[in-house]
C-alpha positions in Angstrom: -0.2 10.3 13.7 -1.6 9.0 10.4 -0.2 12.0 8.5 3.2 11.4 9.9 3.1 7.7 8.9 2.0 8.7 5.4 5.1 11.0 5.1 3.3 14.3 5.7 4.2 16.8 8.4 2.6 16.4 11.9 -0.8 18.0 12.2 -0.8 21.7 12.6 2.6 22.2 10.8 2.9 23.6 7.3 4.0 21.3 4.4 7.7 20.9 4.0 9.5 21.4 0.7 12.4 18.9 0.9 14.0 20.6 -2.2 13.9 24.1 -0.9 17.6 24.2 0.0 18.4 23.1 -3.5 16.1 25.7 -5.1 17.6 28.5 -3.0 21.1 27.4 -3.7 20.5 27.3 -7.5 18.7 30.7 -7.5 21.7 32.2 -5.6 24.2 30.7 -8.0 22.4 31.0 -11.3 19.4 33.2 -10.9 18.8 36.8 -11.9 16.7 39.4 -10.1 14.3 41.1 -12.4 13.2 43.7 -9.8 13.5 44.3 -6.1 16.3 43.2 -4.0 19.4 41.5 -5.4 19.1 37.7 -5.1 21.9 37.6 -2.4 19.8 39.9 -0.2 16.5 38.2 -0.8 17.7 34.6 -0.3 19.9 33.3 2.5 23.1 31.4 1.8 22.5 27.6 2.2 25.2 25.5 3.9 26.6 22.9 1.4 25.5 20.0 3.6 21.9 21.3 3.5 22.1 21.5 -0.3 23.4 18.0 -0.5 20.8 16.7 1.9 18.1 18.2 -0.4 19.5 16.7 -3.7 21.2 13.4 -2.8 20.3 10.2 -1.0 22.9 7.5 -0.8 20.0 5.0 -0.5 20.3 3.1 -3.8 16.8 1.5 -3.6 15.1 4.8 -3.0 17.1 6.4 -5.9 16.2 3.5 -8.2 12.5 4.1 -7.5 12.7 7.7 -8.5 14.7 6.9 -11.6 12.0 4.5 -12.8 9.4 7.2 -12.2 11.2 10.0 -14.1 14.3 8.5 -15.8 15.4 11.4 -17.9 15.3 13.9 -15.1 16.8 11.5 -12.6 19.7 10.4 -14.8 20.6 14.0 -15.5 20.2 15.1 -11.9 22.6 12.3 -10.8 25.1 13.7 -13.4 24.8 17.2 -12.0 25.1 16.0 -8.4 28.2 14.1 -9.5 29.6 17.3 -11.0 28.9 19.1 -7.7 30.5 16.2 -5.7 33.6 16.0 -7.8 34.2 19.6 -8.7 32.0 21.8 -6.5 30.1 23.3 -9.5 26.4 24.0 -9.6 25.1 23.1 -13.0 22.0 22.6 -15.2 20.9 19.1 -16.1 22.4 19.5 -19.6 25.7 20.8 -18.2 25.8 17.9 -15.7 25.2 15.4 -18.5 27.8 16.9 -20.7 30.3 16.8 -17.9 29.6 13.2 -17.2 30.3 12.4 -20.8 33.6 14.3 -20.9 35.3 13.1 -17.7 36.7 10.0 -16.1 33.8 10.0 -13.5 31.9 6.7 -13.5 29.1 6.3 -15.9 27.1 4.6 -18.4 27.6 7.0 -21.4 24.9 5.5 -23.5 22.3 6.1 -20.8 23.5 9.7 -20.4 23.4 10.3 -24.2 19.8 9.1 -24.4 18.8 11.2 -21.4 20.4 14.3 -22.9 18.6 13.6 -26.2 15.2 13.1 -24.5 15.7 16.2 -22.3 16.6 18.4 -25.3 14.0 17.1 -27.7 11.1 16.0 -25.5 11.1 12.7 -27.4 10.4 9.5 -25.4 13.5 7.6 -24.3 13.5 4.0 -23.3 15.9 2.0 -21.2 15.8 -1.5 -19.8 15.3 -1.7 -16.0 18.8 -3.2 -15.8 20.4 -0.3 -17.6 18.8 2.2 -15.2 19.6 0.1 -12.1 23.2 -0.3 -13.1 23.6 3.5 -13.9 21.8 4.5 -10.7 23.9 2.0 -8.5 27.2 3.1 -10.1 26.6 6.8 -9.8 24.9 6.8 -6.4 27.7 4.7 -4.8 30.5 6.8 -6.5 28.9 10.1 -5.4 28.4 8.8 -1.8 32.1 7.6 -1.7 33.2 11.0 -3.0 31.2 12.9 -0.5 32.7 10.7 2.3 36.1 11.5 1.0 36.8 8.0 -0.4 38.2 6.7 -3.6 36.8 8.4 -6.8 36.4 5.2 -8.8 33.2 3.3 -8.8 32.9 -0.4 -8.5 
């Protein structure tokens, strides 16, 4: 019971990779088989809902915690989740960030520019907590509305 409360699987069950559906989806969409079976034969198709469950939580507080821990990755992941939600395209972090800068989707462009710079160069990037909270709130809510079929504009 203690393992369950700590977030681990129940005793006797193997660990769970909550991102596995996302990894398999991206491998099927963008990967290359170097030897053996073709990717489509080696990995099953993942239903879109399972992919979204693996990459997106509409819980703004939980999302804000992960952004504070790894801001560059989380900012760019939100951008590529936005690209998937709005256009159905699977993308890299850089592709997602560039899309976010070039469209009318909601966003804080300066936050995205800094994340792209940090990701490309490996240089440290800094934001205020308020900048990250605002970006995360805006994007998380807009993506959640889009996935529910609501208005595209963020508030």
